[in-house]
KOLGU-762283 format. One line per field, with one value per residue (C-alpha): residue number from 1; x, y, z. Coordinates in steps of 0.02 Angstrom, whole numbers. Each point is the difference from the previous one (the first is absolute). Layout:
N
nr <- NUM;...
c1 <- X;...
c2 <- Y;...
c3 <- Z;...
***
This chain:
674
nr <- 1;2;3;4;5;6;7;8;9;10;11;12;13;14;15;16;17;18;19;20;21;22;23;24;25;26;27;28;29;30;31;32;33;34;35;36;37;38;39;40;41;42;43;44;45;46;47;48;49;50;51;52;53;54;55;56;57;58;59;60;61;62;63;64;65;66;67;68;69;70;71;72;73;74;75;76;77;78;79;80;81;82;83;84;85;86;87;88;89;90;91;92;93;94;95;96;97;98;99;100;101;102;103;104;105;106;107;108;109;110;111;112;113;114;115;116;117;118;119;120;121;122;123;124;125;126;127;128;129;130;131;132;133;134;135;136;137;138;139;140;141;142;143;144;145;146;147;148;149;150;151;152;153;154;155;156;157;158;159;160;161;162;163;164;165;166;167;168;169;170;171;172;173;174;175;176;177;178;179;180;181;182;183;184;185;186;187;188;189;190;191;192;193;194;195;196;197;198;199;200;201;202;203;204;205;206;207;208;209;210;211;212;213;214;215;216;217;218;219;220;221;222;223;224;225;226;227;228;229;230;231;232;233;234;235;236;237;238;239;240;241;242;243;244;245;246;247;248;249;250;251;252;253;254;255;256;257;258;259;260;261;262;263;264;265;266;267;268;269;270;271;272;273;274;275;276;277;278;279;280;281;282;283;284;285;286;287;288;289;290;291;292;293;294;295;296;297;298;299;300;301;302;303;304;305;306;307;308;309;310;311;312;313;314;315;316;317;318;319;320;321;322;323;324;325;326;327;328;329;330;331;332;333;334;335;336;337;338;339;340;341;342;343;344;345;346;347;348;349;350;351;352;353;354;355;356;357;358;359;360;361;362;363;364;365;366;367;368;369;370;371;372;373;374;375;376;377;378;379;380;381;382;383;384;385;386;387;388;389;390;391;392;393;394;395;396;397;398;399;400;401;402;403;404;405;406;407;408;409;410;411;412;413;414;415;416;417;418;419;420;421;422;423;424;425;426;427;428;429;430;431;432;433;434;435;436;437;438;439;440;441;442;443;444;445;446;447;448;449;450;451;452;453;454;455;456;457;458;459;460;461;462;463;464;465;466;467;468;469;470;471;472;473;474;475;476;477;478;479;480;481;482;483;484;485;486;487;488;489;490;491;492;493;494;495;496;497;498;499;500;501;502;503;504;505;506;507;508;509;510;511;512;513;514;515;516;517;518;519;520;521;522;523;524;525;526;527;528;529;530;531;532;533;534;535;536;537;538;539;540;541;542;543;544;545;546;547;548;549;550;551;552;553;554;555;556;557;558;559;560;561;562;563;564;565;566;567;568;569;570;571;572;573;574;575;576;577;578;579;580;581;582;583;584;585;586;587;588;589;590;591;592;593;594;595;596;597;598;599;600;601;602;603;604;605;606;607;608;609;610;611;612;613;614;615;616;617;618;619;620;621;622;623;624;625;626;627;628;629;630;631;632;633;634;635;636;637;638;639;640;641;642;643;644;645;646;647;648;649;650;651;652;653;654;655;656;657;658;659;660;661;662;663;664;665;666;667;668;669;670;671;672;673;674
c1 <- -620;-88;72;105;-98;-90;-149;-57;166;57;187;66;27;182;96;-45;-171;-136;-126;-138;-27;-145;-151;71;94;146;16;132;54;-82;149;111;-33;86;-72;8;-48;-172;-52;-142;-117;-159;-133;-90;-147;114;0;163;91;161;95;129;140;102;190;88;96;-162;-80;138;-40;-128;-49;-36;-106;-101;-33;-36;-125;-88;-9;-67;-135;-50;10;-113;-138;20;-127;-48;-34;163;117;87;-63;109;-54;112;162;112;107;60;70;187;-4;-153;-113;-162;-113;-105;-118;88;-66;54;36;141;60;-30;179;-7;-161;66;160;-97;-154;35;-103;-176;-143;-107;-143;117;109;-143;-47;181;11;-164;35;176;-54;-142;127;112;-150;-46;180;11;-169;73;160;114;118;52;170;43;-128;78;-44;74;-125;-159;-68;-116;-129;-148;-114;107;160;50;129;133;104;-98;69;142;131;-30;64;165;29;148;63;7;170;28;173;34;-70;-136;-164;-150;-95;29;71;-137;-134;61;-86;94;-26;77;153;10;-49;2;-183;-145;-184;-164;38;160;-106;-110;152;59;-179;3;166;-73;-151;114;104;-155;-61;162;111;139;74;-65;167;107;136;185;104;-101;63;-52;-175;-8;44;-144;-121;54;-9;-176;54;-131;-28;-190;-11;-130;-103;-182;-45;-140;110;154;-78;-22;178;76;-87;64;178;6;168;-79;-96;-134;-41;-41;-172;-25;-14;-187;-18;102;-107;-159;62;56;-166;-91;115;-23;-190;14;100;-128;-145;88;-9;-162;-180;-50;-120;136;143;77;-45;167;178;51;-128;52;181;-54;-110;142;149;77;166;35;5;174;53;-32;86;-48;118;85;-16;148;-30;155;167;117;81;50;78;98;68;63;80;92;61;62;95;78;54;71;98;75;45;62;120;77;13;177;67;-98;-47;162;-48;-115;150;52;-75;59;-161;-26;-128;-51;-98;-90;124;-101;54;186;84;164;-75;-91;135;-11;-188;-67;-35;159;3;141;-57;12;167;82;39;-7;-29;183;46;-103;83;169;-41;-97;-157;-166;-134;-87;159;30;-180;19;166;-8;8;-142;-176;-52;-135;98;-1;-185;-36;96;-103;-144;-175;-32;28;-51;-110;127;30;-186;-30;132;-75;-176;55;101;-139;-127;100;61;-178;-60;143;-44;-176;74;69;-92;-95;158;95;-55;106;-43;102;20;87;131;149;141;185;63;185;5;-113;-113;-188;-63;-159;-46;-124;-78;-2;-77;42;105;180;-40;-142;111;136;-126;-91;158;70;-158;-19;183;-19;-162;79;148;-116;-104;150;72;-167;-33;176;96;-141;-109;116;179;54;-21;169;-53;69;-14;-153;0;-132;-18;-103;-89;-52;-82;125;151;111;-29;102;67;-47;41;94;43;47;-154;102;130;-123;-91;-103;-38;57;1;137;-106;10;154;-22;-62;-184;-23;-35;140;-101;1;-179;-41;-40;-109;-153;-109;-164;-154;78;145;-119;-101;158;38;-173;42;48;182;74;180;70;109;-144;-117;129;41;-183;-52;137;-39;-187;24;103;-118;-153;85;51;-174;-83;129;-56;-186;-18;91;-95;-167;-23;-151;56;153;51;79;36;-177;28;187;86;169;39;123;-2;145;-9;51;94;-122;-66;-175;-80;-185;-142;-186;-43;-95;-32;157;3;134;122;-22;27;163;58;-40;82;161;6;-38;128;137;-32;-13;163;92;-66;63;170;20;-39;116;142;-20;-48;98;-48;-108;-132;-80;-107;64;-156;-148;-171;-138;-182;-172;-147;-174;-171;21;175;181;130;189;69;186;130;188;156;77;188;67;-79;48;-106;-158;-139;12
c2 <- -1163;159;167;90;149;35;89;51;82;-59;1;38;-149;-52;-32;-174;-4;-66;123;-132;-164;-105;115;134;158;28;178;-21;-103;-27;-88;-153;-156;-164;-87;139;175;76;112;126;-50;68;-105;56;61;104;-120;9;-164;-62;-112;-110;-70;-147;10;-83;-125;-73;6;-115;-134;-128;-52;180;22;-155;60;177;-65;-106;142;119;-125;-27;183;49;-98;99;139;103;178;9;-66;98;-96;-83;70;-84;-97;-86;-133;-62;167;17;102;-56;136;26;150;47;143;156;47;168;6;-21;-169;-45;38;169;44;-55;99;158;-14;-134;-157;-25;64;-132;-8;1;-130;-125;36;-29;-166;-62;57;-71;-167;-9;37;-143;-116;38;-33;-165;-58;-25;-83;152;48;182;-31;184;76;160;185;45;-116;76;162;111;69;113;-154;-110;-104;-97;-140;0;-134;-153;-162;73;-24;-188;0;74;-126;-112;110;173;33;158;77;-67;-174;11;-96;73;114;149;-21;29;-59;-179;-139;-116;-151;92;37;-182;-98;130;-36;122;-38;90;-9;98;138;-1;20;149;71;-1;93;122;37;26;123;94;9;59;74;-116;-152;-144;-91;156;51;-37;-135;-136;-137;100;24;-185;-46;106;-80;-175;44;70;171;108;175;16;139;124;-123;15;-147;-76;7;-56;-170;-29;59;-112;-155;41;22;-177;-84;-157;24;-124;110;153;39;2;168;-27;-36;153;105;-64;38;174;34;-31;124;124;-13;53;152;45;-2;135;121;-51;-31;-181;12;64;-117;-60;-177;-53;3;108;132;-9;33;154;62;19;25;169;10;165;-10;12;124;-72;109;-19;-98;98;-88;50;0;-102;-61;84;114;-146;-85;156;14;-179;34;148;-109;-131;129;74;-171;-47;162;-24;-182;30;132;-122;-159;31;4;-141;-127;-95;-35;-137;-112;37;-121;106;101;182;97;-68;57;-111;-95;37;183;-32;-89;-7;-125;-112;-132;-19;-10;-74;-187;-95;-137;-86;78;176;-26;-103;-134;-180;-158;-38;164;-50;-171;86;93;150;21;-5;127;-131;-34;185;21;-131;63;189;154;113;-68;-61;-94;-158;29;44;-166;-91;83;-100;32;42;-137;10;124;142;-2;-16;154;93;-53;48;168;44;-48;93;160;10;-31;145;110;-41;65;174;5;87;-76;-4;-112;-182;-84;-180;-90;-182;-103;1;-119;-31;-39;-54;-19;173;72;78;26;17;86;-33;115;54;184;90;185;126;29;140;-97;-154;93;80;-163;-103;133;3;-189;-22;118;-84;-173;57;67;-159;-114;105;-10;-186;-75;113;19;-154;-135;52;-183;3;20;123;176;46;25;-20;53;-101;60;-129;39;-112;-59;60;-72;64;154;56;183;38;-70;74;-46;35;-21;136;112;36;144;-91;149;-11;72;157;30;89;-70;160;-42;134;-10;71;159;26;-47;-124;-171;-58;68;-88;-55;-106;-155;8;30;-151;-106;61;-57;-180;-87;-52;-156;58;6;154;97;-47;49;168;41;-46;106;149;-16;-5;159;90;-49;52;166;27;-28;112;139;-19;181;64;-116;25;-188;-47;-178;-110;-67;-169;-129;11;180;7;-134;-35;-110;-24;18;-112;50;179;-33;107;-7;75;71;40;54;-15;115;133;130;107;166;43;73;-148;-123;87;-8;-185;-36;86;-112;-157;43;25;-165;-94;75;-42;-178;-26;77;-102;-163;44;35;-170;-109;88;-27;-149;126;59;145;178;105;48;77;61;-2;41;-107;76;-70;7;64;-9;138;-17;126;-32;-105;-10;-106;-67;28;52;34;183;15;-67;124;55
c3 <- -329;50;-48;131;63;-162;76;-175;-42;-170;-27;-175;-115;-18;-160;-60;85;-116;-73;5;94;-59;-22;114;-45;119;66;135;150;168;80;8;103;36;-153;-128;-55;26;-145;-5;-140;-78;-87;-158;105;112;148;98;32;81;-122;84;-111;65;12;-150;108;68;-172;-66;129;-67;177;45;-155;41;177;-60;-128;131;126;-131;-47;182;46;-144;88;160;23;149;54;97;-134;-137;-153;-130;-169;-128;-15;-127;85;-170;-60;-26;161;100;69;92;24;151;29;60;173;73;184;125;58;181;49;-87;91;170;-26;-44;113;130;37;-66;107;85;-127;-148;86;16;-181;-53;91;-74;-178;-10;76;-129;-139;56;15;-181;-55;94;-66;-176;59;-3;141;13;83;17;119;69;21;-170;-86;71;-73;100;-121;38;-8;113;-4;-155;-7;-137;-87;54;-67;-102;135;-13;-178;56;137;-40;-142;74;77;99;-4;174;-31;133;-13;-88;117;113;177;128;-120;-20;97;120;-114;-146;104;58;-156;-137;-41;6;-26;39;187;-32;-78;155;112;-102;3;190;1;-126;111;151;-100;-58;182;81;-135;61;-85;106;-6;4;-119;-17;-81;-90;114;154;-70;-46;180;65;-123;47;185;-12;64;-87;70;12;129;-62;-104;59;112;-108;-155;94;33;-187;-34;134;-71;-174;67;69;-29;-75;-163;54;150;-106;-71;-187;-86;-19;186;45;-118;81;176;-51;-87;164;87;-143;14;181;-54;-133;123;99;-145;-85;50;18;-147;-119;43;-165;-47;-73;62;-150;47;183;-51;-98;144;125;-117;38;-91;-88;-190;-73;-131;-173;-130;-181;-111;-137;-166;-110;-186;-39;66;-125;128;110;-149;-46;176;-10;-168;75;142;-122;-102;158;64;-169;-9;172;-29;-177;63;122;-101;-61;176;80;-132;21;180;-62;-11;179;126;145;2;-43;-101;-169;-151;-123;-107;-156;10;-17;-144;96;122;-121;1;187;16;-161;-15;-38;-129;-91;-161;72;86;-135;128;-59;100;-28;84;148;6;1;158;-64;105;-90;40;106;99;25;54;136;68;-5;-108;-50;-5;-172;-92;38;188;-10;-87;137;136;72;64;183;129;182;91;-1;-188;-35;109;-101;-168;50;69;-156;-122;105;22;-179;-60;107;-60;-181;26;23;-178;-140;-145;-107;122;18;134;47;136;-54;133;137;5;123;-31;171;-40;-79;138;-131;-16;-179;-61;-181;-84;-163;-47;-146;-17;-92;54;121;81;14;94;116;37;29;117;105;4;51;147;54;-11;103;136;0;18;141;88;-23;5;118;125;-15;-68;42;-11;-189;-89;-136;-19;-185;-109;-189;-126;-160;-147;-107;-178;-128;-130;100;136;177;42;170;20;181;149;168;178;107;160;-30;-93;162;-69;-163;-100;-188;-108;-17;188;65;174;81;-4;-133;-184;-107;-23;188;41;135;-73;145;86;129;-76;29;-79;124;144;-57;2;176;57;-44;164;9;78;-18;177;-31;-78;142;131;-79;-35;176;77;-110;30;189;-2;-119;103;162;-77;-71;167;82;-118;36;53;-154;-115;85;10;105;37;12;-170;-34;-135;-65;-55;-37;-106;-77;-151;-143;-188;-54;-183;37;164;99;178;7;157;-11;112;-29;145;-97;135;-18;-90;-127;127;117;-142;-44;182;10;-168;57;153;-102;-135;128;87;-166;-61;161;-3;-178;33;159;-88;-145;123;83;-151;-136;-183;46;57;-163;62;-16;-27;107;-31;116;-56;67;-54;7;-36;-189;-30;48;12;-2;124;23;-87;-8;-6;161;-14;171;168;-18;-157;82;44;181
***
């Protein structure tokens, strides 16, 4: 759950972020990971910490909490000079959290992208230190399960391993948006691919791949579609060209296909320490050779110190809260001005754009809970052929409290995936609301005959905050269902989503319904369909959250095909411009990547080749933007509205930063950058 490219750079806190977690004052964000948000915190003595808060969906799972509690207890026993220490945690909090020491420095992948492979002395130090770190983790019964370049920091004193043990807590409950197994392609052991199990020997396998990457700057199993990478792993096709011969022997043993044939982490550490000692004797006199492996690591470690900017400590958060209030007022004004024309659409099951039912008295009869007392209908009326609310709910008409009560809990793998995704995404969306808006997603139900998915929730806010929150949640739910149902489980019959508000002492109330199939852009009533806010400003900009979503590997065949085709053309074009770009080597999938952010319908293209100047970056971005745009338009022309992506963005990722360079909407081939 490490932050994405933090490098000491604190991002501003967002509306709804806590001002304090446990004993730590929160001063901003460091990033977002697969398990939650990483906040920048400061202890009372001024020590900087990284506070990691678990996603609400996982926090609601008792099994996850039990695993998380156990892993925290075990991880607190782990100590070592090459481990980022766990300082504090509260697994029993409403939203569980843990805090680790903040350690400035680039991750291994950031360093390799900026400076290339590790030099020989530093390489042996890296192999020894990381093997020792895993040995310390395994000694107390913890398995890391997510050993990869992003989870190793290169500090001035040597490498330090992040996130040990915490990935284990997520196993079995963490569901990525594409439904893939826990882990990162290329860093997953053969036995995890085959049996879905990973123990200490799986960490050793990933360690060997990590050392090979540090030695060569290349992914040992290459890049590409996850299934292609998996085939290479299962076939034993590691690229070890360039790994020094003495170290290569240790790496090859650790990459054995059978777990029993691999050394333990402690054995690998011992073997690497012997090789490291030989390196140390080359640079030190025999009588001053360090006595311990830790000192030997320090003696030959030659990685440049990263920039470590000071953290700004704002006096208070009042300005952030005022900005949110302004946003709420603006949203309420826009929606309020439109309710007269669109509120009646709530009774139309043919789709369209809807506003919250609570804003329009004209629609109350069609969306409020129906009872015989409210309608004046007696049991005799029903016996004479008049349909009761329950009968209407089962056979058609607008969604109501009665149809919600008839809906059932999730059944089967597909519906469970939908329920988990909705609860997760709406929980994350709710974290963005201000202190005056308390939105709590309750449960997800399914009405198969009506083809409806229901989300019930509790909401405490004033009228303006309620309208704002319900609008944002509705759009998020629409995007989630399009992503999970249309792309991952198209066999499911559902096409409409319904939001139901629960309040103590009152009957449930339907507040929103829409057809997520026909509403392909998931536009709310406040959106005129142009991609612009009513005041003319663009309502979307590429950002780090979207880029983080794009970095999550996809298993959707269409996404993989389009991304692979675009990447091939961009890479070919990039290498064809080597003279213009001043590139000193042939670039490939390791430096240029393509992925998708389904929540904003964006294809991202990014490069972590950090050697271009500003003019060269612009030239490359123009090429990448053109190919991305043409790929999206081409797929839209062949797949039609089933292809949800219409935007593209091009980014450059440096050692401790990212920069969005180009973005746009893919409409026609003629509009694409040349």
